[in-house]
N, CA and C atoms as an extended XYZ file, in Angstrom:
465
Properties=species:S:1:pos:R:3:atomname:S:1:resname:S:1:resid:I:1 pbc="F F F"
N        -8.339        5.427        4.793 N   MET     1
C        -7.258        4.518        4.234 CA  MET     1
C        -6.044        5.412        3.999 C   MET     1
N        -4.915        4.747        4.273 N   ILE     2
C        -3.614        5.443        4.075 CA  ILE     2
C        -2.879        4.669        2.988 C   ILE     2
N        -2.399        5.309        2.056 N   LEU     3
C        -1.425        4.811        1.113 CA  LEU     3
C        -0.104        5.483        1.382 C   LEU     3
N         0.804        4.748        1.786 N   HIS     4
C         2.214        5.323        2.118 CA  HIS     4
C         3.022        4.827        1.064 C   HIS     4
N         3.580        5.690        0.146 N   VAL     5
C         4.334        5.213       -0.895 CA  VAL     5
C         5.857        5.426       -0.515 C   VAL     5
N         6.665        4.501       -0.744 N   ALA     6
C         8.149        4.587       -0.581 CA  ALA     6
C         8.746        4.375       -1.889 C   ALA     6
N         9.313        5.351       -2.524 N   LEU     7
C         9.841        5.242       -3.856 CA  LEU     7
C        11.373        4.992       -3.687 C   LEU     7
N        11.860        4.037       -4.372 N   LEU     8
C        13.311        3.837       -4.635 CA  LEU     8
C        13.760        4.882       -5.677 C   LEU     8
N        14.975        5.298       -5.494 N   ILE     9
C        15.352        6.480       -6.487 CA  ILE     9
C        15.243        5.983       -7.977 C   ILE     9
N        14.284        6.568       -8.657 N   SER    10
C        14.107        6.386      -10.054 CA  SER    10
C        13.771        4.952      -10.425 C   SER    10
N        13.192        4.148       -9.466 N   CYS    11
C        12.951        2.797       -9.774 CA  CYS    11
C        11.460        2.409       -9.509 C   CYS    11
N        11.027        1.467      -10.102 N   SER    12
C         9.570        0.833       -9.822 CA  SER    12
C         9.686       -0.098       -8.635 C   SER    12
N         8.993        0.223       -7.561 N   ALA    13
C         9.043       -0.527       -6.364 CA  ALA    13
C         7.968       -1.647       -6.426 C   ALA    13
N         6.633       -1.309       -6.428 N   GLY    14
C         5.638       -2.214       -6.579 CA  GLY    14
C         5.626       -3.302       -5.491 C   GLY    14
N         5.826       -4.593       -5.794 N   VAL    15
C         5.769       -5.605       -4.930 CA  VAL    15
C         7.111       -5.954       -4.369 C   VAL    15
N         8.214       -5.260       -4.880 N   ARG    16
C         9.539       -5.491       -4.390 CA  ARG    16
C         9.626       -4.874       -3.000 C   ARG    16
N        10.095       -5.663       -2.044 N   ASP    17
C        10.162       -5.218       -0.770 CA  ASP    17
C        11.324       -4.216       -0.511 C   ASP    17
N        11.128       -3.225        0.197 N   SER    18
C        12.147       -2.203        0.501 CA  SER    18
C        11.865       -1.615        1.833 C   SER    18
N        12.840       -1.171        2.552 N   PRO    19
C        12.646       -0.576        3.895 CA  PRO    19
C        11.896        0.811        3.882 C   PRO    19
N        11.165        1.005        4.953 N   LEU    20
C        10.541        2.304        5.116 CA  LEU    20
C        11.568        3.294        5.374 C   LEU    20
N        11.510        4.452        4.777 N   THR    21
C        12.416        5.580        5.106 CA  THR    21
C        12.225        6.247        6.547 C   THR    21
N        13.153        6.867        7.039 N   VAL    22
C        12.986        7.569        8.319 CA  VAL    22
C        11.847        8.650        8.119 C   VAL    22
N        11.779        9.310        6.981 N   GLN    23
C        10.755       10.282        6.679 CA  GLN    23
C         9.396        9.546        6.768 C   GLN    23
N         9.323        8.357        6.235 N   GLY    24
C         8.006        7.607        6.239 CA  GLY    24
C         7.544        7.252        7.696 C   GLY    24
N         8.528        6.883        8.586 N   VAL    25
C         8.173        6.557        9.941 CA  VAL    25
C         7.720        7.883       10.619 C   VAL    25
N         8.378        8.978       10.392 N   LEU    26
C         7.965       10.228       11.014 CA  LEU    26
C         6.501       10.636       10.591 C   LEU    26
N         6.217       10.495        9.327 N   GLN    27
C         4.943       10.881        8.819 CA  GLN    27
C         3.896        9.997        9.401 C   GLN    27
N         4.162        8.657        9.499 N   ALA    28
C         3.100        7.831       10.093 CA  ALA    28
C         2.925        8.041       11.562 C   ALA    28
N         3.921        8.343       12.346 N   GLU    29
C         3.834        8.733       13.743 CA  GLU    29
C         3.094        9.971       13.886 C   GLU    29
N         3.390       10.975       12.984 N   ARG    30
C         2.728       12.215       13.044 CA  ARG    30
C         1.266       12.104       12.838 C   ARG    30
N         0.808       11.246       11.987 N   LEU    31
C        -0.633       10.988       11.608 CA  LEU    31
C        -1.256       10.287       12.824 C   LEU    31
N        -0.574        9.362       13.449 N   GLY    32
C        -1.117        8.668       14.580 CA  GLY    32
C        -1.352        9.562       15.768 C   GLY    32
N        -0.477       10.501       16.033 N   ARG    33
C        -0.619       11.582       17.140 CA  ARG    33
C        -1.796       12.500       16.701 C   ARG    33
N        -1.957       12.856       15.449 N   TYR    34
C        -2.964       13.708       14.927 CA  TYR    34
C        -4.362       12.902       15.226 C   TYR    34
N        -4.428       11.702       14.838 N   LEU    35
C        -5.702       10.955       15.053 CA  LEU    35
C        -6.055       10.914       16.562 C   LEU    35
N        -5.009       10.641       17.354 N   THR    36
C        -5.179       10.571       18.802 CA  THR    36
C        -5.776       11.964       19.408 C   THR    36
N        -5.072       13.044       18.958 N   ALA    37
C        -5.581       14.336       19.468 CA  ALA    37
C        -6.832       14.733       18.991 C   ALA    37
N        -7.384       14.200       17.818 N   SER    38
C        -8.572       14.536       17.212 CA  SER    38
C        -9.673       13.557       17.648 C   SER    38
N        -9.225       12.740       18.580 N   GLU    39
C       -10.175       11.605       19.177 CA  GLU    39
C       -10.769       10.759       18.132 C   GLU    39
N        -9.891       10.411       17.175 N   GLN    40
C       -10.206        9.447       16.046 CA  GLN    40
C        -9.387        8.144       16.422 C   GLN    40
N        -9.839        7.308       17.304 N   PRO    41
C        -9.023        6.078       17.637 CA  PRO    41
C        -9.031        5.109       16.410 C   PRO    41
N        -7.918        4.461       16.324 N   ILE    42
C        -7.669        3.504       15.202 CA  ILE    42
C        -8.259        2.145       15.819 C   ILE    42
N        -9.192        1.610       15.135 N   THR    43
C        -9.787        0.308       15.595 CA  THR    43
C        -9.452       -0.868       14.798 C   THR    43
N        -9.001       -0.643       13.519 N   HIS    44
C        -8.636       -1.687       12.619 CA  HIS    44
C        -7.457       -1.311       11.753 C   HIS    44
N        -6.497       -2.144       11.524 N   VAL    45
C        -5.426       -1.747       10.683 CA  VAL    45
C        -5.066       -2.899        9.683 C   VAL    45
N        -5.150       -2.616        8.413 N   PHE    46
C        -4.798       -3.615        7.334 CA  PHE    46
C        -3.645       -3.059        6.566 C   PHE    46
N        -2.775       -3.962        6.222 N   SER    47
C        -1.501       -3.604        5.559 CA  SER    47
C        -1.238       -4.735        4.653 C   SER    47
N        -0.460       -4.333        3.667 N   SER    48
C         0.123       -5.411        2.803 CA  SER    48
C         1.209       -6.202        3.610 C   SER    48
N         1.750       -7.192        3.172 N   ASP    49
C         2.812       -7.951        3.896 CA  ASP    49
C         4.298       -7.402        3.503 C   ASP    49
N         4.212       -6.420        2.755 N   LEU    50
C         5.758       -5.812        2.463 CA  LEU    50
C         6.108       -4.978        3.743 C   LEU    50
N         7.390       -5.084        4.051 N   GLN    51
C         7.917       -4.468        5.183 CA  GLN    51
C         7.618       -2.927        5.374 C   GLN    51
N         7.779       -2.202        4.225 N   ARG    52
C         7.472       -0.788        4.265 CA  ARG    52
C         6.045       -0.490        4.651 C   ARG    52
N         5.141       -1.270        4.223 N   ALA    53
C         3.766       -1.066        4.620 CA  ALA    53
C         3.482       -1.488        6.137 C   ALA    53
N         3.957       -2.598        6.542 N   VAL    54
C         3.962       -2.999        7.943 CA  VAL    54
C         4.543       -1.961        8.892 C   VAL    54
N         5.678       -1.518        8.617 N   LYS    55
C         6.384       -0.578        9.379 CA  LYS    55
C         5.551        0.746        9.432 C   LYS    55
N         4.954        1.149        8.303 N   THR    56
C         4.085        2.312        8.354 CA  THR    56
C         2.922        2.146        9.414 C   THR    56
N         2.278        0.978        9.249 N   ALA    57
C         1.158        0.698       10.151 CA  ALA    57
C         1.587        0.687       11.575 C   ALA    57
N         2.743        0.010       11.909 N   GLU    58
C         3.278        0.015       13.210 CA  GLU    58
C         3.625        1.339       13.776 C   GLU    58
N         4.136        2.105       12.925 N   ALA    59
C         4.521        3.420       13.399 CA  ALA    59
C         3.281        4.401       13.699 C   ALA    59
N         2.335        4.204       12.916 N   LEU    60
C         0.989        4.883       13.088 CA  LEU    60
C         0.375        4.374       14.450 C   LEU    60
N         0.435        3.048       14.688 N   LEU    61
C        -0.188        2.592       15.943 CA  LEU    61
C         0.651        2.965       17.147 C   LEU    61
N         2.007        3.005       16.972 N   SER    62
C         2.871        3.308       18.163 CA  SER    62
C         2.587        4.813       18.603 C   SER    62
N         2.098        5.654       17.777 N   ALA    63
C         1.797        6.979       18.188 CA  ALA    63
C         0.489        7.140       18.930 C   ALA    63
N        -0.304        6.062       18.889 N   GLN    64
C        -1.632        6.069       19.495 CA  GLN    64
C        -1.466        5.715       20.981 C   GLN    64
N        -1.961        6.602       21.923 N   THR    65
C        -1.875        6.279       23.291 CA  THR    65
C        -3.188        5.472       23.745 C   THR    65
N        -2.888        4.375       24.506 N   LYS    66
C        -4.056        3.462       24.907 CA  LYS    66
C        -4.122        3.508       26.456 C   LYS    66
N        -4.843        4.317       27.045 N   ASN    67
C        -4.913        4.411       28.445 CA  ASN    67
C        -6.288        3.852       28.921 C   ASN    67
N        -7.076        3.306       28.071 N   ASP    68
C        -8.468        2.849       28.443 CA  ASP    68
C        -8.422        1.325       28.888 C   ASP    68
N        -7.305        0.708       28.831 N   GLY    69
C        -7.218       -0.728       29.226 CA  GLY    69
C        -7.706       -1.632       28.092 C   GLY    69
N        -7.949       -1.010       26.929 N   SER    70
C        -8.562       -1.918       25.791 CA  SER    70
C        -7.155       -2.580       25.137 C   SER    70
N        -7.469       -3.748       24.462 N   ALA    71
C        -6.374       -4.492       23.792 CA  ALA    71
C        -5.833       -3.705       22.772 C   ALA    71
N        -4.482       -3.730       22.489 N   PRO    72
C        -3.889       -2.982       21.425 CA  PRO    72
C        -4.409       -3.497       20.068 C   PRO    72
N        -4.419       -2.635       19.140 N   VAL    73
C        -4.855       -3.032       17.757 CA  VAL    73
C        -3.645       -3.710       17.131 C   VAL    73
N        -3.971       -4.789       16.373 N   LYS    74
C        -2.971       -5.591       15.725 CA  LYS    74
C        -3.027       -5.248       14.178 C   LYS    74
N        -1.884       -5.284       13.533 N   VAL    75
C        -1.827       -5.111       12.155 CA  VAL    75
C        -2.191       -6.405       11.388 C   VAL    75
N        -3.170       -6.345       10.543 N   ARG    76
C        -3.619       -7.474        9.787 CA  ARG    76
C        -2.920       -7.421        8.476 C   ARG    76
N        -1.868       -8.273        8.201 N   GLN    77
C        -1.055       -8.234        7.043 CA  GLN    77
C        -1.766       -9.116        5.940 C   GLN    77
N        -2.013       -8.497        4.767 N   LEU    78
C        -2.619       -9.287        3.696 CA  LEU    78
C        -1.927       -9.019        2.400 C   LEU    78
N        -1.457      -10.025        1.717 N   PRO    79
C        -0.793       -9.947        0.406 CA  PRO    79
C        -1.692       -9.286       -0.658 C   PRO    79
N        -3.002       -9.434       -0.459 N   ILE    80
C        -3.958       -8.805       -1.404 CA  ILE    80
C        -3.859       -7.292       -1.541 C   ILE    80
N        -3.286       -6.721       -0.462 N   LEU    81
C        -3.087       -5.236       -0.413 CA  LEU    81
C        -1.755       -4.696       -0.945 C   LEU    81
N        -0.933       -5.644       -1.542 N   ARG    82
C         0.188       -5.104       -2.160 CA  ARG    82
C        -0.006       -4.122       -3.244 C   ARG    82
N         1.038       -3.324       -3.485 N   GLU    83
C         0.845       -2.389       -4.521 CA  GLU    83
C         0.820       -3.073       -5.900 C   GLU    83
N         0.788       -2.270       -7.035 N   GLN    84
C         0.824       -2.829       -8.343 CA  GLN    84
C         2.025       -3.681       -8.658 C   GLN    84
N         1.924       -4.778       -9.264 N   ASP    85
C         3.095       -5.565       -9.603 CA  ASP    85
C         3.586       -5.043      -10.931 C   ASP    85
N         4.879       -4.522      -10.867 N   PHE    86
C         5.328       -3.996      -12.104 CA  PHE    86
C         6.129       -5.092      -13.057 C   PHE    86
N         5.918       -6.363      -12.636 N   GLY    87
C         6.513       -7.406      -13.447 CA  GLY    87
C         7.956       -7.222      -13.739 C   GLY    87
N         8.237       -7.314      -15.027 N   PHE    88
C         9.633       -7.231      -15.515 CA  PHE    88
C        10.295       -5.929      -15.030 C   PHE    88
N         9.562       -4.905      -14.768 N   TYR    89
C        10.099       -3.633      -14.363 CA  TYR    89
C        10.427       -3.413      -12.935 C   TYR    89
N         9.989       -4.399      -12.111 N   GLU    90
C        10.310       -4.288      -10.666 CA  GLU    90
C        11.746       -3.942      -10.386 C   GLU    90
N        12.027       -2.835       -9.678 N   GLY    91
C        13.465       -2.552       -9.376 CA  GLY    91
C        14.244       -1.950      -10.479 C   GLY    91
N        13.652       -1.762      -11.670 N   LYS    92
C        14.335       -1.297      -12.852 CA  LYS    92
C        14.157        0.200      -12.868 C   LYS    92
N        15.025        0.944      -13.452 N   PRO    93
C        14.813        2.391      -13.703 CA  PRO    93
C        13.622        2.714      -14.555 C   PRO    93
N        12.993        3.881      -14.260 N   PHE    94
C        11.994        4.408      -15.059 CA  PHE    94
C        12.470        4.625      -16.430 C   PHE    94
N        11.781        4.411      -17.463 N   TYR    95
C        12.346        4.666      -18.761 CA  TYR    95
C        11.686        5.919      -19.328 C   TYR    95
N        12.646        6.870      -19.744 N   ALA    96
C        12.154        8.118      -20.264 CA  ALA    96
C        11.634        7.874      -21.722 C   ALA    96
N        10.752        8.861      -22.163 N   ARG    97
C        10.240        8.757      -23.507 CA  ARG    97
C        11.404        9.162      -24.486 C   ARG    97
N        11.476        8.333      -25.522 N   GLN    98
C        12.525        8.708      -26.496 CA  GLN    98
C        11.967        9.857      -27.387 C   GLN    98
N        12.887       10.647      -27.629 N   ARG    99
C        12.548       12.006      -28.373 CA  ARG    99
C        11.850       11.615      -29.780 C   ARG    99
N        12.328       10.662      -30.425 N   ASP   100
C        11.735       10.398      -31.781 CA  ASP   100
C        10.645        9.476      -31.840 C   ASP   100
N        10.081        9.144      -30.654 N   SER   101
C         9.068        8.043      -30.577 CA  SER   101
C         7.703        8.657      -29.983 C   SER   101
N         6.664        8.134      -30.398 N   LYS   102
C         5.292        8.575      -29.754 CA  LYS   102
C         5.063        7.497      -28.623 C   LYS   102
N         5.772        6.592      -28.531 N   LYS   103
C         5.549        5.531      -27.341 CA  LYS   103
C         6.212        6.000      -26.182 C   LYS   103
N         5.665        5.605      -25.063 N   SER   104
C         6.336        5.975      -23.784 CA  SER   104
C         7.571        5.074      -23.683 C   SER   104
N         8.478        5.347      -22.792 N   GLY   105
C         9.607        4.568      -22.629 CA  GLY   105
C         9.343        3.119      -22.241 C   GLY   105
N         8.312        2.899      -21.370 N   LYS   106
C         7.892        1.616      -20.966 CA  LYS   106
C         7.337        0.811      -22.198 C   LYS   106
N         6.433        1.503      -22.998 N   ASP   107
C         5.919        0.790      -24.079 CA  ASP   107
C         6.969        0.445      -25.171 C   ASP   107
N         7.979        1.313      -25.349 N   ALA   108
C         9.048        1.047      -26.291 CA  ALA   108
C         9.817       -0.230      -25.736 C   ALA   108
N        10.119       -0.173      -24.485 N   HIS   109
C        10.881       -1.342      -23.908 CA  HIS   109
C        10.106       -2.544      -23.944 C   HIS   109
N         8.768       -2.489      -23.704 N   ARG   110
C         7.968       -3.734      -23.815 CA  ARG   110
C         7.959       -4.323      -25.201 C   ARG   110
N         7.787       -3.409      -26.225 N   SER   111
C         7.804       -3.924      -27.534 CA  SER   111
C         9.200       -4.618      -27.948 C   SER   111
N        10.226       -4.171      -27.309 N   GLN   112
C        11.574       -4.752      -27.638 CA  GLN   112
C        11.772       -6.021      -26.876 C   GLN   112
N        11.246       -6.191      -25.703 N   HIS   113
C        11.538       -7.356      -24.799 CA  HIS   113
C        10.488       -8.309      -24.528 C   HIS   113
N         9.266       -8.100      -24.992 N   GLN   114
C         8.147       -8.841      -24.581 CA  GLN   114
C         8.167      -10.358      -24.968 C   GLN   114
N         9.052      -10.647      -25.969 N   ASP   115
C         9.210      -11.983      -26.408 CA  ASP   115
C        10.253      -12.782      -25.663 C   ASP   115
N        10.956      -12.138      -24.746 N   GLU   116
C        11.990      -12.839      -24.070 CA  GLU   116
C        11.377      -13.734      -22.940 C   GLU   116
N        11.887      -14.903      -22.702 N   PRO   117
C        11.278      -15.955      -21.884 CA  PRO   117
C        11.042      -15.528      -20.418 C   PRO   117
N        11.677      -14.634      -19.853 N   ASP   118
C        11.558      -14.207      -18.403 CA  ASP   118
C        10.819      -12.893      -18.407 C   ASP   118
N        10.241      -12.370      -19.542 N   PHE   119
C         9.418      -11.123      -19.473 CA  PHE   119
C         8.185      -11.377      -18.712 C   PHE   119
N         7.931      -10.456      -17.876 N   GLN   120
C         6.584      -10.558      -17.079 CA  GLN   120
C         6.007       -9.092      -17.170 C   GLN   120
N         4.873       -8.865      -17.707 N   ASP   121
C         4.304       -7.578      -17.885 CA  ASP   121
C         3.736       -6.968      -16.645 C   ASP   121
N         3.464       -5.750      -16.726 N   VAL   122
C         2.940       -4.955      -15.476 CA  VAL   122
C         1.505       -5.514      -15.160 C   VAL   122
N         1.195       -5.672      -13.919 N   GLU   123
C        -0.187       -6.028      -13.467 CA  GLU   123
C        -1.176       -5.121      -14.083 C   GLU   123
N        -2.143       -5.666      -14.608 N   SER   124
C        -3.281       -4.847      -15.257 CA  SER   124
C        -4.177       -4.141      -14.166 C   SER   124
N        -4.817       -3.088      -14.670 N   LYS   125
C        -5.705       -2.274      -13.766 CA  LYS   125
C        -6.866       -3.165      -13.404 C   LYS   125
N        -7.252       -4.070      -14.360 N   GLU   126
C        -8.358       -4.993      -14.040 CA  GLU   126
C        -8.051       -6.026      -12.940 C   GLU   126
N        -6.795       -6.386      -12.860 N   SER   127
C        -6.295       -7.357      -11.803 CA  SER   127
C        -6.326       -6.617      -10.432 C   SER   127
N        -5.824       -5.341      -10.613 N   MET   128
C        -5.768       -4.591       -9.382 CA  MET   128
C        -7.206       -4.275       -8.743 C   MET   128
N        -8.233       -4.051       -9.731 N   SER   129
C        -9.563       -3.824       -9.260 CA  SER   129
C       -10.149       -5.084       -8.715 C   SER   129
N        -9.759       -6.271       -9.263 N   ILE   130
C       -10.242       -7.606       -8.580 CA  ILE   130
C        -9.794       -7.675       -7.210 C   ILE   130
N        -8.492       -7.271       -7.020 N   ARG   131
C        -7.872       -7.441       -5.648 CA  ARG   131
C        -8.525       -6.491       -4.722 C   ARG   131
N        -8.802       -5.239       -5.214 N   THR   132
C        -9.340       -4.290       -4.365 CA  THR   132
C       -10.848       -4.638       -3.903 C   THR   132
N       -11.591       -5.099       -4.886 N   ASN   133
C       -12.925       -5.488       -4.632 CA  ASN   133
C       -13.050       -6.788       -3.698 C   ASN   133
N       -11.997       -7.564       -3.843 N   ALA   134
C       -11.920       -8.808       -2.894 CA  ALA   134
C       -11.705       -8.339       -1.446 C   ALA   134
N       -10.792       -7.416       -1.275 N   PHE   135
C       -10.519       -6.754        0.008 CA  PHE   135
C       -11.709       -6.199        0.640 C   PHE   135
N       -12.432       -5.391       -0.098 N   VAL   136
C       -13.598       -4.743        0.403 CA  VAL   136
C       -14.619       -5.766        0.754 C   VAL   136
N       -14.841       -6.880        0.017 N   ALA   137
C       -15.856       -7.813        0.303 CA  ALA   137
C       -15.503       -8.699        1.428 C   ALA   137
N       -14.216       -9.220        1.448 N   GLU   138
C       -13.775      -10.076        2.436 CA  GLU   138
C       -13.410       -9.530        3.816 C   GLU   138
N       -13.048       -8.298        3.873 N   TYR   139
C       -12.490       -7.602        5.069 CA  TYR   139
C       -13.198       -6.382        5.421 C   TYR   139
N       -13.195       -5.398        4.540 N   LEU   140
C       -13.570       -3.972        4.909 CA  LEU   140
C       -15.156       -4.088        5.235 C   LEU   140
N       -15.950       -4.702        4.446 N   SER   141
C       -17.316       -4.763        4.605 CA  SER   141
C       -17.679       -5.436        6.071 C   SER   141
N       -16.870       -6.323        6.408 N   LEU   142
C       -17.150       -6.981        7.811 CA  LEU   142
C       -16.892       -5.867        8.908 C   LEU   142
N       -15.927       -5.068        8.813 N   VAL   143
C       -15.611       -4.041        9.704 CA  VAL   143
C       -16.733       -3.059        9.731 C   VAL   143
N       -17.242       -2.563        8.607 N   PHE   144
C       -18.395       -1.649        8.551 CA  PHE   144
C       -19.635       -2.413        9.141 C   PHE   144
N       -19.850       -3.591        8.933 N   ARG   145
C       -21.067       -4.229        9.498 CA  ARG   145
C       -20.923       -4.207       11.006 C   ARG   145
N       -19.687       -4.485       11.555 N   GLY   146
C       -19.502       -4.475       12.952 CA  GLY   146
C       -19.650       -3.121       13.610 C   GLY   146
N       -19.285       -2.100       12.858 N   LEU   147
C       -19.543       -0.749       13.392 CA  LEU   147
C       -21.009       -0.373       13.414 C   LEU   147
N       -21.643       -0.763       12.317 N   VAL   148
C       -23.170       -0.458       12.274 CA  VAL   148
C       -23.935       -1.130       13.443 C   VAL   148
N       -23.478       -2.469       13.654 N   SER   149
C       -24.217       -3.239       14.715 CA  SER   149
C       -23.857       -2.691       16.107 C   SER   149
N       -22.726       -2.021       16.310 N   GLU   150
C       -22.467       -1.392       17.537 CA  GLU   150
C       -22.903        0.030       17.612 C   GLU   150
N       -23.770        0.479       16.637 N   GLN   151
C       -24.233        1.784       16.569 CA  GLN   151
C       -23.252        2.881       16.662 C   GLN   151
N       -22.114        2.702       15.940 N   ARG   152
C       -21.129        3.760       15.816 CA  ARG   152
C       -21.188        4.448       14.426 C   ARG   152
N       -20.797        5.574       14.402 N   ALA   153
C       -20.784        6.343       13.190 CA  ALA   153
C       -19.709        5.906       12.191 C   ALA   153
N       -20.021        5.843       11.036 N   ILE   154
C       -19.065        5.561       10.014 CA  ILE   154
C       -18.845        6.825        9.136 C   ILE   154
N       -17.572        7.232        9.167 N   VAL   155
C       -17.255        8.452        8.433 CA  VAL   155
C       -16.393        8.171        7.154 C   VAL   155
């Protein structure tokens, strides 16, 4: 599994779509070439539907050479794989801890603004866990079952 993180300068990106950086493309292509050289072919690619994730997956695949006549691997885009939803904080600057407070900057900001009508809190870890478990059950376990039935090694 690859998590390619593209950070906006001092901002929470989360589910906010942003372009993949040139450095991100180069890193993904380098990994694709490494996997090809180490004879670890990519057989399945899952990505969130955010452009930075899709571009990472596509760059990884573009570095794989296919000379065996097999069909190219397609990127399966799934919204369930999006990063944590930062809610109200999407695209906003990170908040620094105030010197005279024991609360984090985010907690201090939450307590000041949580009653505003358009306030949306950060996605909980429990919600993220539910999404992860759903991905494993609905997609990844099927891939593993297919690999086992074809008597391939799972590493």
